[in-house]
PASEBA-1860 file (N, C-alpha, C; in nm, 3 decimals):
! residues 80
1> XXXXXXXX> -0.171/1.416/-0.691/-0.237/1.270/-0.732/-0.336/1.305/-0.865 ~ -0.336/1.230/-0.925/-0.439/1.232/-1.058/-0.497/1.114/-1.110 ~ -0.604/1.114/-1.123/-0.677/1.011/-1.193/-0.604/0.974/-1.340 ~ -0.610/0.843/-1.365/-0.522/0.831/-1.500/-0.628/0.853/-1.622 ~ -0.741/0.810/-1.624/-0.854/0.855/-1.731/-0.980/0.896/-1.668 ~ -1.005/1.039/-1.718/-1.151/1.069/-1.713/-1.185/1.101/-1.550 ~ -1.276/1.161/-1.537/-1.347/1.188/-1.398/-1.365/1.073/-1.319 ~ -1.362/1.086/-1.190/-1.437/0.971/-1.115/-1.578/0.947/-1.150
9> XXXXXXXX> -1.621/0.834/-1.131/-1.757/0.782/-1.141/-1.828/0.828/-1.019 ~ -1.956/0.848/-1.026/-2.026/0.887/-0.901/-2.000/0.795/-0.792 ~ -1.992/0.668/-0.845/-1.997/0.549/-0.730/-1.857/0.556/-0.648 ~ -1.753/0.586/-0.735/-1.602/0.601/-0.688/-1.605/0.739/-0.583 ~ -1.685/0.839/-0.633/-1.675/0.961/-0.568/-1.764/0.940/-0.425 ~ -1.870/0.878/-0.448/-1.949/0.853/-0.327/-1.875/0.764/-0.201 ~ -1.795/0.666/-0.271/-1.717/0.602/-0.189/-1.603/0.673/-0.117 ~ -1.524/0.749/-0.192/-1.413/0.847/-0.119/-1.499/0.915/-0.027
17> XXXXXXXX> -1.610/0.988/-0.048/-1.678/1.062/0.056/-1.713/0.985/0.186 ~ -1.706/0.850/0.171/-1.788/0.774/0.289/-1.657/0.713/0.376 ~ -1.528/0.748/0.320/-1.398/0.710/0.423/-1.403/0.820/0.522 ~ -1.353/0.769/0.631/-1.339/0.875/0.745/-1.283/0.778/0.876 ~ -1.205/0.864/0.956/-1.140/0.810/1.063/-1.230/0.739/1.183 ~ -1.200/0.634/1.224/-1.285/0.592/1.333/-1.274/0.666/1.469 ~ -1.371/0.642/1.563/-1.354/0.758/1.676/-1.247/0.732/1.769 ~ -1.207/0.593/1.748/-1.053/0.567/1.821/-0.934/0.639/1.785
25> XXXXXXXX> -0.945/0.652/1.639/-0.828/0.725/1.566/-0.846/0.872/1.602 ~ -0.960/0.914/1.594/-0.950/1.094/1.629/-0.911/1.105/1.761 ~ -0.976/1.025/1.857/-0.926/1.037/1.995/-0.766/1.037/1.996 ~ -0.694/0.951/1.937/-0.548/0.943/1.941/-0.490/1.045/1.889 ~ -0.547/1.096/1.751/-0.478/1.233/1.702/-0.502/1.315/1.795 ~ -0.627/1.360/1.868/-0.599/1.476/1.946/-0.530/1.440/2.085 ~ -0.499/1.343/2.120/-0.429/1.320/2.223/-0.253/1.345/2.176 ~ -0.221/1.292/2.045/-0.103/1.349/1.994/-0.107/1.473/1.964
33> XXXXXXXX> -0.193/1.556/1.924/-0.186/1.681/1.881/-0.176/1.747/2.012 ~ -0.219/1.755/2.126/-0.216/1.808/2.253/-0.058/1.773/2.292 ~ 0.003/1.663/2.291/0.130/1.639/2.328/0.219/1.712/2.232 ~ 0.201/1.712/2.103/0.304/1.783/2.002/0.286/1.952/2.054 ~ 0.163/1.982/2.064/0.181/2.138/2.114/0.252/2.162/2.250 ~ 0.241/2.063/2.323/0.310/2.067/2.485/0.462/2.060/2.448 ~ 0.509/1.982/2.328/0.624/1.966/2.300/0.701/1.846/2.367 ~ 0.603/1.743/2.399/0.636/1.618/2.471/0.627/1.464/2.383
41> XXXXXXXX> 0.609/1.502/2.245/0.599/1.365/2.174/0.724/1.306/2.175 ~ 0.739/1.153/2.188/0.827/1.065/2.175/0.852/1.070/2.006 ~ 0.972/1.021/1.993/1.008/1.005/1.845/0.907/0.916/1.782 ~ 0.868/0.793/1.839/0.774/0.705/1.798/0.640/0.768/1.766 ~ 0.602/0.867/1.889/0.462/0.904/1.858/0.475/1.031/1.748 ~ 0.581/1.108/1.736/0.586/1.221/1.611/0.590/1.139/1.511 ~ 0.617/1.019/1.492/0.609/0.936/1.338/0.478/0.907/1.318 ~ 0.383/0.866/1.442/0.262/0.790/1.436/0.144/0.949/1.390
49> XXXXXXXX> 0.204/1.051/1.457/0.123/1.191/1.435/0.148/1.226/1.292 ~ 0.275/1.225/1.244/0.293/1.269/1.091/0.209/1.185/1.016 ~ 0.212/1.033/1.032/0.137/0.926/0.962/-0.003/0.964/0.951 ~ -0.072/1.019/1.075/-0.209/1.058/1.058/-0.219/1.187/0.995 ~ -0.137/1.259/0.999/-0.127/1.399/0.905/-0.126/1.386/0.779 ~ -0.044/1.292/0.723/-0.022/1.265/0.575/-0.141/1.200/0.527 ~ -0.215/1.084/0.601/-0.331/1.030/0.568/-0.456/1.132/0.555 ~ -0.453/1.195/0.662/-0.568/1.297/0.665/-0.560/1.406/0.550
57> XXXXXXXX> -0.428/1.453/0.527/-0.434/1.549/0.421/-0.460/1.481/0.277 ~ -0.429/1.358/0.250/-0.439/1.267/0.133/-0.600/1.266/0.121 ~ -0.644/1.208/0.231/-0.797/1.190/0.205/-0.860/1.317/0.189 ~ -0.814/1.440/0.230/-0.894/1.562/0.228/-0.875/1.612/0.081 ~ -0.787/1.574/0.013/-0.757/1.614/-0.139/-0.839/1.511/-0.213 ~ -0.834/1.403/-0.196/-0.941/1.290/-0.255/-1.097/1.313/-0.235 ~ -1.135/1.387/-0.132/-1.269/1.388/-0.088/-1.296/1.520/-0.172 ~ -1.201/1.614/-0.198/-1.218/1.741/-0.256/-1.245/1.707/-0.405
65> XXXXXXXX> -1.186/1.628/-0.450/-1.171/1.554/-0.591/-1.305/1.534/-0.626 ~ -1.366/1.429/-0.514/-1.482/1.341/-0.527/-1.591/1.464/-0.524 ~ -1.580/1.547/-0.441/-1.720/1.631/-0.452/-1.703/1.737/-0.579 ~ -1.593/1.772/-0.654/-1.577/1.843/-0.741/-1.633/1.726/-0.870 ~ -1.600/1.618/-0.859/-1.662/1.518/-0.949/-1.804/1.489/-0.941 ~ -1.881/1.494/-0.826/-2.023/1.501/-0.813/-2.102/1.624/-0.870 ~ -2.028/1.732/-0.836/-2.107/1.846/-0.896/-2.091/1.860/-1.042 ~ -1.989/1.814/-1.114/-1.993/1.820/-1.243/-2.108/1.711/-1.318
73> XXXXXXXX> -2.117/1.600/-1.256/-2.204/1.495/-1.319/-2.334/1.550/-1.375 ~ -2.403/1.626/-1.265/-2.542/1.676/-1.301/-2.540/1.773/-1.410 ~ -2.435/1.856/-1.428/-2.433/1.959/-1.518/-2.390/1.901/-1.660 ~ -2.296/1.785/-1.650/-2.295/1.726/-1.787/-2.404/1.661/-1.847 ~ -2.517/1.616/-1.750/-2.634/1.550/-1.812/-2.741/1.637/-1.841 ~ -2.725/1.754/-1.806/-2.805/1.861/-1.846/-2.785/1.914/-1.986 ~ -2.652/1.920/-1.984/-2.572/2.007/-2.130/-2.601/1.884/-2.243 ~ -2.615/1.755/-2.228/-2.627/1.657/-2.348/-2.751/1.671/-2.393
END
């Protein structure tokens, strides 16, 4: 995934860093992870678990890019 033009604005980066799963989703992920480790997920639960994993990975990448963008902003201001 890549931004179309330039770095993220500070506002966009801060917004991305504010996104998180709700407690109910975290609890559901833990339950699905336990069932996955035990090998007892249904096909529907496996699809749900996979969706959580994909979204979590995407969010982690986006938040990593946001942290990098915020680190670069102060340096750019000092270099000008």
